[in-house]
C-alpha positions as CSV (number, residue, x, y, z in Angstrom):
1,X,7.5,25.7,-1.4
2,X,5.5,23.7,-4.0
3,X,8.5,21.8,-5.3
4,X,9.7,21.0,-1.8
5,X,6.3,19.7,-0.8
6,X,6.0,17.6,-4.0
7,X,9.5,16.1,-3.3
8,X,8.5,15.5,0.3
9,X,5.4,13.7,-0.9
10,X,7.4,11.6,-3.3
11,X,10.1,10.7,-0.8
12,X,7.6,9.7,2.0
13,X,5.5,8.0,-0.7
14,X,8.4,5.7,-1.6
15,X,9.0,4.9,2.1
16,X,5.3,4.1,2.4
17,X,5.0,1.8,-0.6
18,X,8.3,-0.1,-0.7
19,X,7.7,-2.6,2.2
20,X,6.4,-5.9,0.7
21,X,2.9,-6.2,2.1
22,X,0.1,-8.4,0.8
23,X,-0.9,-6.0,-2.0
24,X,2.7,-5.8,-3.3
25,X,3.3,-9.6,-3.0
26,X,0.0,-10.2,-4.9
27,X,1.1,-7.7,-7.6
28,X,4.4,-9.6,-8.1
29,X,2.5,-12.9,-8.3
30,X,0.1,-11.4,-10.9
31,X,3.0,-10.1,-12.9
32,X,4.8,-13.4,-12.8
33,X,1.7,-15.4,-13.8
34,X,0.1,-13.0,-16.3
35,X,2.9,-11.1,-17.8
36,X,4.4,-7.6,-18.0
37,X,1.5,-5.7,-19.3
38,X,-1.0,-7.1,-16.8
39,X,1.6,-6.4,-14.0
40,X,1.9,-2.8,-15.2
41,X,-1.9,-2.4,-15.3
42,X,-2.1,-3.9,-11.8
43,X,0.5,-1.4,-10.5
44,X,-1.5,1.5,-12.1
45,X,-4.6,0.2,-10.2
46,X,-2.7,0.4,-6.9
47,X,-1.4,3.9,-7.6
48,X,-4.9,5.1,-8.4
49,X,-6.1,3.6,-5.2
50,X,-3.4,5.3,-3.2
51,X,-4.3,8.6,-4.9
52,X,-8.0,8.2,-4.0
53,X,-7.3,7.2,-0.4
54,X,-4.7,9.9,0.0
55,X,-7.1,12.6,-1.4
56,X,-9.9,11.5,1.0
57,X,-7.5,11.4,4.0
58,X,-6.2,14.9,3.1
59,X,-9.8,16.2,3.0
60,X,-10.6,14.7,6.3
61,X,-7.5,16.1,8.0
62,X,-7.9,19.6,6.4
63,X,-11.5,19.8,7.3
64,X,-10.7,19.0,10.9
65,X,-12.7,15.8,10.8
66,X,-9.8,13.7,12.1
67,X,-10.9,10.9,14.4
68,X,-11.3,11.7,18.1
69,X,-8.6,10.1,20.3
70,X,-10.8,7.2,21.5
71,X,-11.9,6.4,18.0
72,X,-8.3,6.6,16.7
73,X,-7.3,4.1,19.5
74,X,-10.0,1.7,18.4
75,X,-9.1,2.0,14.7
76,X,-5.4,1.5,15.6
77,X,-6.1,-1.6,17.6
78,X,-8.3,-3.1,14.9
79,X,-5.7,-2.2,12.2
80,X,-2.9,-3.8,14.3
81,X,-5.0,-6.9,14.7
82,X,-5.6,-7.1,11.0
83,X,-1.9,-6.6,10.2
84,X,-0.9,-9.3,12.7
85,X,-3.5,-11.8,11.3
86,X,-2.6,-11.1,7.7
87,X,1.1,-11.3,8.4
88,X,0.7,-14.6,10.3
89,X,-1.5,-16.0,7.5
90,X,1.1,-15.0,4.8
91,X,3.9,-16.7,6.9
92,X,1.9,-19.9,7.4
93,X,0.2,-20.2,4.0
94,X,2.3,-18.2,1.4
95,X,0.8,-20.3,-1.4
96,X,-2.6,-18.5,-0.9
97,X,-1.1,-15.4,-2.5
98,X,-0.5,-17.4,-5.7
99,X,-4.1,-18.7,-5.8
100,X,-5.5,-15.2,-5.3
101,X,-3.2,-13.9,-8.1
102,X,-4.5,-16.6,-10.5
103,X,-8.1,-15.5,-9.8
104,X,-7.7,-11.8,-10.8
105,X,-9.2,-11.1,-14.2
106,X,-9.4,-7.3,-14.3
107,X,-6.2,-6.3,-12.7
108,X,-6.5,-2.5,-12.6
109,X,-9.9,-2.6,-11.0
110,X,-9.0,-5.4,-8.7
111,X,-5.9,-3.7,-7.4
112,X,-7.7,-0.4,-7.1
113,X,-10.3,-2.0,-4.9
114,X,-7.7,-4.0,-2.9
115,X,-5.8,-0.8,-2.1
116,X,-8.9,1.2,-1.2
117,X,-10.4,-1.6,0.9
118,X,-7.2,-2.6,2.8
119,X,-8.1,-1.5,6.4
120,X,-4.7,0.1,7.3
121,X,-4.2,2.2,4.2
122,X,-6.6,5.0,5.2
123,X,-5.3,5.1,8.7
124,X,-1.7,5.3,7.5
125,X,-2.6,8.2,5.1
126,X,-4.4,10.1,7.9
127,X,-1.5,9.6,10.3
128,X,1.1,10.7,7.7
129,X,-0.9,13.8,6.6
130,X,-1.8,14.8,10.1
131,X,1.9,14.8,11.1
132,X,2.8,17.3,8.4
133,X,3.6,20.8,9.5
134,X,1.2,22.1,6.8
135,X,-1.7,19.8,7.6
136,X,-4.2,22.7,7.6
137,X,-3.3,23.9,4.1
138,X,-5.4,22.2,1.4
139,X,-3.2,23.3,-1.5
140,X,0.0,22.0,0.2
141,X,-1.7,18.7,1.1
142,X,-3.0,18.3,-2.5
143,X,0.6,18.8,-3.7
144,X,1.9,16.3,-1.2
145,X,-0.6,13.7,-2.2
146,X,0.3,14.2,-5.9
147,X,4.0,13.6,-5.0
148,X,3.1,10.5,-3.0
149,X,0.8,9.2,-5.8
150,X,3.6,9.7,-8.3
151,X,5.9,7.6,-6.1
152,X,3.3,4.9,-5.9
153,X,2.8,4.9,-9.7
154,X,6.4,4.7,-10.5
155,X,7.2,2.0,-8.0
156,X,4.1,-0.2,-8.5
157,X,4.1,0.0,-12.3
158,X,7.8,-0.8,-12.4
159,X,7.4,-3.6,-9.9
160,X,4.5,-5.2,-11.8
161,X,6.3,-4.9,-15.1
162,X,9.6,-6.3,-13.7
163,X,7.7,-9.2,-12.2
164,X,6.2,-10.0,-15.6
165,X,9.6,-9.6,-17.3
166,X,11.7,-11.7,-14.9
167,X,8.8,-13.9,-13.6
168,X,10.5,-17.2,-14.3
169,X,13.0,-16.5,-11.6
170,X,10.4,-15.7,-8.9
171,X,8.1,-18.7,-9.2
172,X,7.8,-21.4,-6.6
173,X,10.0,-21.2,-3.5
174,X,11.5,-17.7,-4.1
175,X,8.0,-16.3,-4.3
176,X,6.9,-18.0,-1.2
177,X,10.0,-16.5,0.6
178,X,8.8,-13.1,-0.6
179,X,5.3,-13.7,0.7
180,X,6.7,-14.9,4.1
181,X,9.0,-11.8,4.4
182,X,6.0,-9.6,3.7
183,X,4.0,-11.5,6.3
184,X,6.7,-11.0,8.9
185,X,6.9,-7.3,8.1
186,X,3.2,-6.9,8.4
187,X,3.0,-8.8,11.7
188,X,5.9,-6.8,13.0
189,X,4.2,-3.5,12.1
190,X,1.1,-4.7,13.8
191,X,3.0,-5.5,17.0
192,X,4.7,-2.1,16.9
193,X,1.3,-0.4,16.6
194,X,0.1,-2.3,19.7
195,X,3.3,-1.3,21.6
196,X,3.0,2.4,20.6
């Protein structure tokens, strides 16, 4: 069972991290502007943030401290609003992502904080873990979180490194298109959360 739970965590982790949201778009921009090594360190910061948030969410679910229905509805409404606002902002002002990327001086710490403090990340982890058939088994949840964390690490470190390596091709308008696509995805996810 351990290997299957680890693989499930890895697979769901990949599905969770691949969509180009604000953190991933900023990661690409940092890699493009500051190089492969900084991009890789930034990706490691995101993965560490995912591992921290996933671990905290797992403890909340296993301990039975999941949010009551009314609190969950409020958190979902706020998260949907934040996603729609961020998405709209990224569509209208994609160049802001570039200016944020230039201001980052300690990439691993900055991306760790950005991941941990993004309002929808904790809720997404809670929802994902609570839906698992073994949500009451701390050992299985820990294995699942490790698998998802490994997926995040491989994906984000590779994405940051690749952005640094092939950065010249992603500057200017192509990068703004990526930011707009990420914004549309986030706004669409927010609308879907409101409709659910």
